[in-house]
PABAZA-797121 format. One record per residue (C-alpha): residue in one letter; x, y, z. Coordinates in steps of 0.2 Angstrom, whole numbers, plus 5000, padded with zeros to 4 digits. Layout:
aXYZ/...
END
This chain:
m532751195201/n533751075212/a532251035222/q531450965206/v532650835202/i533550685211/t535250705218/i536650595214/d538150545226/d539450445217/t540750455231/k540050305241/t540950135240/p540149975234/q540149915252/q539250075258/l538050055244/i537649875247/e537749855266/d537150025271/v535950065258/l535149925248/v535249775262/n535349865279/s534249735286/s534249615301/c533549495289/a535149465279/a537049495281/a538049555266/s539849545263/n541249545250/s540449695241/t541349745225/g540949855210/k541649905193/g541050025180/d541550185172/t543450215177/f543750335163/r543150495170/p544150555185/g543150565201/k541550495193/q540650325194/s539350235185/f538550175201/a538050295215/y536850335229/f535250435224/n533950535234/r532350585227/n532550755235/g530750805237/t530250755219/s528850635214/f530050485210/p529350335217/f530850285228/e531450395243/e533250345241/g534250195234/i535750155223/i535850175204/l536850075191/a536950165174/t537850135157/s538550305158/t539050415172/a537850415186/q537750595188/n536950615171/a535450525178/s534850685188/g533450775178/h532650855170/f532450745154/v533250825138/s533250725122/n535050695115/p535250575100/n537150575104/d536850525123/g538250415128/a539450465113/d540750535125/d540850365135/s542550275132/v542650145119/l543750045131/w542350025144/g542149835142/r540849695143/d540149575155/t540149385149/d538849335162/l537649465156/d538049425138/q537749235142/t536149275151/l535249385138/g536149335122/i536849505119/n538549595116/s538749715130/i539849865132/n539950005145/t539449875159/t539249915177/v539249785191/l538849775209/e539249605217/f539049535235/d538749385245/f537349375258/i536649255271/a534749265273/n533849245289/t532249215279/n531749095265/s531549225252/l532349385246/s531649525236/f532049705231/n531149845222/y531849925206/i531450035191/f532250015174/a532450185165/s533150215148/n533350345134/e532950205122/y531150255125/q531150365110/y530750355091/n530650175086/f532150115096/p531049995108/c530449905092/t532249845088/y533549845102/s533749875121/d535049895133/g535249735145/f535249715163/a535149565175/f535049525193/l535949365195/i535949245210/k536649075214/e537148975229/e539049025233/g540348885231/t539248785219/a539348755200/d537548805198/p537048925185/y536549105188/k534649135190/n534049305183/l532749385194/a532549545183/v531049465173/i529249505169/p528149435183/n527649255180/t528849235165/n530649215160/i530549365149/p531949485154/v531449665158/s531949785144/s531349925133/v531049795120/n529949685131/i529049835140/h528449975129/p526850065123/k526250055105/i527550145094/e526650245080/p527450265063/g528650425062/v530250505058/s531850455067/v533550545069/g534250605052/g532450605044/i532350415043/s530550355042/y529950205053/q528450095054/g528250075072/c527749925082/a526349855093/a526449885113/s527349745123/n526849715141/e526149895141/s525449875159/y527249875166/f527650035157/n527550185168/g527550315155/l528650445145/n529550585154/t529650765150/n530750915153/t529950925171/s530350745176/p531550715191/i532650595181/n533550625164/f532850475155/a531550465141/g530450335150/q530350205163/t529450055170/v528350045185/v529049985201/m529549805198/t530049675211/a531449545210/y531049395220/s531749225224/t531649095237/v533249045247/t533748935261/a533949025277/g535849015283/k536548975266/k537749095257/y537249165240/h538049275228/v537149415220/k537749505204/l536849665198/v537349705181/i536849825167/g537649865150/d537349945133/a536949815119/d538049835104/v538250025104/r538650145117/y537250275113/q535550305122/t536050255140/s535050165153/a534950135172/i534350035186/f533650115201/l533550005217/e532550045232/a533550075248/g533149945262/s532049835250/f533249695249/a532649545259/s531549665270/k530049715259/i528549605256/a527749645239/l525849655241/g525749725224/e525349895216/d524250015226/r522449985221/t521850175221/i520750285211/a522150395208/n523050245200/n521550205190/n521450035197/p520350025213/a519549875220/c517749855214/f516349875225/g516049715235/e517649645228/k518749535241/i520549575239/t521649435245/l523349505251/d524649375251/s526349385259/k526949235250/l527849185266/s527549025276/s526749025293/a528048885298/d529349015296/y528549175301/t527349255313/f526249385305/k525349545310/w524149635299/y523449815303/k522849975295/k524250105294/e523150225303/n522750115317/p524249995321/a523649945337/v522149845330/n522849675324/l521749625309/s522549445307/t523949335310/a523849235295/s525049235280/t523649315270/y522249435273/d520649465264/v520149655262/t518349705260/a518549885265/a519650035259/g521150085268/n523150075270/y523549905275/v525249845282/v525949675285/e527349635297/a528149455296/t529449415309/a530649265305/i530349145319/g531849135331/t532649295324/t532449485325/c532149495306/v530549585302/l529949595284/s528549725280/g527449775266/e526149905262/i524749935251/k523450065249/i521650005243/d520250115237/y518550055232/a517550115217/p515750165219/e514450035217/i513750015199/l511950035200/s510949925189/t509149885185/n508449725179/t507149755165/t506049675152/l505949705134/l504249675126/q504349615107/c502949575096/d502849395087/d502249385069/n501749205070/t501349165089/d502849045091/g503649145105/i505149175095/s505449355088/i506849475084/f507449585099/n508449745099/l509349725115/s510149905114/k508449975119/a508949915137/n510650005136/n510150155146/i508850065157/v510049935164/k511250065169/n510050185176/n510550315163/v512250345171/t513350405157/s515050355165/i514450175165/t514650075149/n513749925142/e515049795137/g513849685129/y512449555131/y512749375135/v511649215134/t512349145150/l512849225166/a514449135166/d514849215149/a514449385155/q515549365170/t517049305160/k516649425146/t516649285133/n515449235119/k514649405118/i513049425107/t513749495091/t512149565084/p511249645099/n510149755088/n509549595078/y509449455091/t508249305090/n507749235106/t507749055109/a506149055120/n504849165127/n505449245143/q507249205140/v508549305150/v510049385143/y511349465153/a512049635152/r513849665158/l514049845164/e515749925167/n516450085176/q518050165170/f519050045181/e518349895172/c517349845187/f515749755181/k514049715187/i512749605178/a510949655175/e509649535168/v508549575153/t507049465150/l506449445132/q504649435133/i503349415119/a502049545121/a500349475125/t499349625119/s498549625102/i497649745090/a496249695078/d496849715060/p496149875053/a494949885039/p495749935022/i496250125022/s495650195005/t496050354997/c495850424979/d497150454967/g497250644968/d498450684954/e498350694936/t499050524932/q497750404937/d499050254940/g498450194957/l499950274966/y499550414979/q500150474996/f499450445013/d499550545028/l499850395040/n499750495056/a498050575051/e497350435041/v497950275049/t498550295066/p496850355074/k496050195067/i497350085074/t497450155091/a495550185093/g495050125111/l496850095117/s497750175131/s498550345128/g500450355125/l500550225111/t501650275096/v501450205079/n502850185066/y502650105049/y503649985038/l503549905022/t503749725028/a503249625045/n505149585047/d505549775045/a504249815059/l504949675070/t506749745068/e506349925066/t507249935050/n506850065037/p505450155045/q504350245032/l503950435032/n502250495038/i501850555021/f501850385012/k501650354994/n501250174990/t502450084978/t501249944972/p499750024962/n498050014969/n498249894984/q499749884995/t499949815013/i501149895025/y501449855044/a501149965059/r502249935074/v501350005089/v502550035104/n502450085122/g504050165126/p505350035122/d504149895122/c503149825107/y501249825109/d500849735092/v501249735074/v499749735062/p499549735044/v498749895036/p497949875019/l498050035009/v496950054994/v497150184981/n495550204970/t495750284953/f494350384944/d494550434926/p492850454917/p492950474898/n492650644889/f493150744905/e494350854896/n494151034899/e493051114885/s492651284878/k490951334871/f490251484862/l488751574868/c487851684856/k487251854862/n485651854870/d485551664869/q485751514881/i486651344880/p486651184890/l488151114898/t488050924900/v489150774907/a488750594907/a487350524919/g487750394932/f488950464944/s488550474963/s488450664964/y488650824954/l489050994959/w489151134946/s490051294950/n488351384949/g487551274962/e486651154950/t486750964956/s486150874941/n487150814927/s486750974916/t486451154918/i485851304907/i487051444904/s486551624898/a488151714902/p489951704897/g491251644910/d492151504918/y491051354924/s491551184931/v490651024937/t491350904950/v490750734950/k490950584962/d490950404960/a490450264972/n492150274982/g491950464984/c493350504972/e493050664963/k493450724945/t493150904939/k492850964922/n493051144917/f492051244904/k492551414896/i491051494889/i491451624876/l490251764870/s489951774852/e488851884840/p488551944822/a489652064815/a489152244810/i490052304794/t490352484795/n491352524780/a492352454765/a494052524760/v494152504741/k495752524731/d495252534713/f495852604696/s497352484700/g497052334688/n497552174697/d498052274712/n496252314715/s495752274733/v494352284746/l494652294765/i492952264775/e492952364791/y491752294805/t491352284824/g490752134835/t491351994847/g491551844838/n492551734825/y492051794808/e492351744789/f491951864775/s491251864757/l490951994743/d489651894734/g488751784748/l489351624741/t491251614743/f491951654761/q493651684768/d494451724785/n495351874780/p494252034778/l495552094764/f495052044747/t496452064733/a496452064714/v494652114714/a493752134698/t492752294694/g490952284698/t489652304711/y489752204727/n488652164742/a489952124756/i489452014771/a490151934787/r489751774795/d490051714813/k490951544813/n490251504830/g488551504822/c487851664828/g487251734811/l487651854797/s488152034797/n487252174787/s487552184769/f488652324763/l488552384745/l490152434737/y490952474719/v492652424712/l492952544697/d494352544683/y494752614667/p494952514651/r496752484645/f496252494626/f494752524615/t494552494595/p493452634587/n493252534571/g491252544570/d490952364574/s489952424590/y491152334602/n492352424612/d492152574600/l492152704615/w493452734629/v492352754644/i492452714663/e491052594668/d489852634682/s490552814682/n488852874687/v489252804705/l490752914706/p490753084713/n490853234700/y492453224691/t493353284675/i494353184663/h495653264651/i496453154637/f498153194629/d499153124616/r500853064619/y501653234616/g500453314629/k499253394617/f497553404624/l496253314614/k494653284624/e493753334640/m492353224648/n491353204664/q490153084672/n488853134659/s489953104644/p489552954633/g491452914631/w492752964618/n492752894600/g494552924595/l494153074585/f494953254586/n494153394577/g493153264567/q494653164562/q495152994567/l496752984577/p498052854573/s498352704584/d499452754598/d499552774617/y498552914625/w498552984642/f497253044654/t497053134670/l495453094681/t495153234693/f493753214706/a492853364714/d493653324731/g495453344723/r495953164721/n496853134704/v497052974695/k498252964680/g498552834668/h498652784649/f497752674637/s497952614618/l496952654603/k496952514591/r496352524573/
END
């Protein structure tokens, strides 16, 4: 585990830390080194020597100044909301730090020393690390530190060298941090987060495998200042907690970097995600004067080859570059090193987009995104960062064309510029020429079809690929594709393409637009008139007709159509039918539109009456049901004059009838069927007036053999008769019987019985 964290030695004195570790250079002489910090833990200090101990920490060795015991800086990182709580409340402030940063400091640690430089500049490398890189702490407050310098023996104010490059902004967790997302802090308190601040200088958050015990840290920073060789300067390195002693911070200073390191900048490597771009010239600047130094530039792997003796060097190839600057007249040698990789070349292709012009003015609407993959040779790792009207705009990435899918050119053959970038933000410019297509297609003749549905409203569908495309592309080279749009502008912008099965939205006549393309290039846009012809002849509803047995009938439709075709093969406007069944005729008009009429031919014939079921001797309930056979639609009559649909006749009076059936479809009358309806009289008046003097059953001669027995109301037998009897005159043994009700039993030879009663009235 020890091999995975830095080691801390807090036994060294301030003089050892300054003169033997930090300065340790022939370019400067340090003296009067002092230090103060944590004096409240016996045997521990808040300033110390560190060694990276084989870990990935950027500095091999150096010194650390912390706002708590330096030994706590050794990893791994463990989050502790109460970090610093055990520090003494008596650990005081530093007024120079407070004045410089405008804070109220506590737990301050200071190293101070004088130095005389043999050069005209000083610099040293450092990293700021802090446990304030947690939750939303960087949004609100930060510990403070400063690297203060002033000429010794003067009243000049201190100058702070611990600032963000090219600014006067102090380095701190508030001024250098990533975007802080909303979340929940210690104690369950919600916070909103804040935007990133100078994030390029933030190295990242640490984990439980990091070599130091801090939540996050900056990248390697360089403190730099010009000085006058030979003069004495005073340096004060100071760090302190701001306001509260929780969440400690530390400064790591690289050993030997004071006044002997030339900062050439961050390594430009693929591993660091910042290599030089292909073909890019990188100027390495020592920032030292040739009047004060001599220079040697070389590659680390080949130090014998002196690349340049100037204060700057232009790099055009990958390598580890080293500069050594010797102060003239001294043995002071400053050095700097940088590694430079080059990203692969971005391959690009200039191309031309051909677009159609709807009015021959050379101006049209282009979809620049069609060139996206072409200009970058279909390399997925390359991104298209937009199109620009001028090369200068593309190079500076300004004034991007905001609607590349709908861009109107300014002239034929206008060139726009595509900016292509790799993952390292290297770029290359490709040209896209916007050219108006010179090809043209003759406008097609109207494409017509018939309204083929039941509603003849002039709206019907077209199979565009089958019905239209072949007529547009006839005689043209193969490989062309045709798409269809409602308007010419839609065709130019390729907006709202229509489905292949297209139903017109304007009845009868509608013009749509065909865009003919060759790959990404427009060949031509042509109007396509679509015509939907309607055909709805009158009297063409389906019809049923009746055909009498052994007869024939004509089927006829109107004359004047272009063609006729009957289902039986006839080709005139009529045909003769002699058999029942389904028939149809299809007619066409001059446009070739069809209409079909269907005929259902139904067989009909005269009925054959086979019997009549007679219910008689029932008074008003007498009825006749005619029984028949035959295929037809019949009506029935008992007298040949009055007909009814029902073969059942009710309330039939007594009498002789000739029943008959008539075919409603006109196929004639049935056979006549003779039938009788009989009944007995309900009373008689035997008074000698020759009217109703006898009780007798009318037409009884048509009945089968029968016997009638008459009784009085007490059941006394009075009279027996048969079909040959003239009737009963109301006498019994020659005596007139009185007015009363009398009963009878009618017994037929076949066993049928009819019983009833009647009245004798005097």
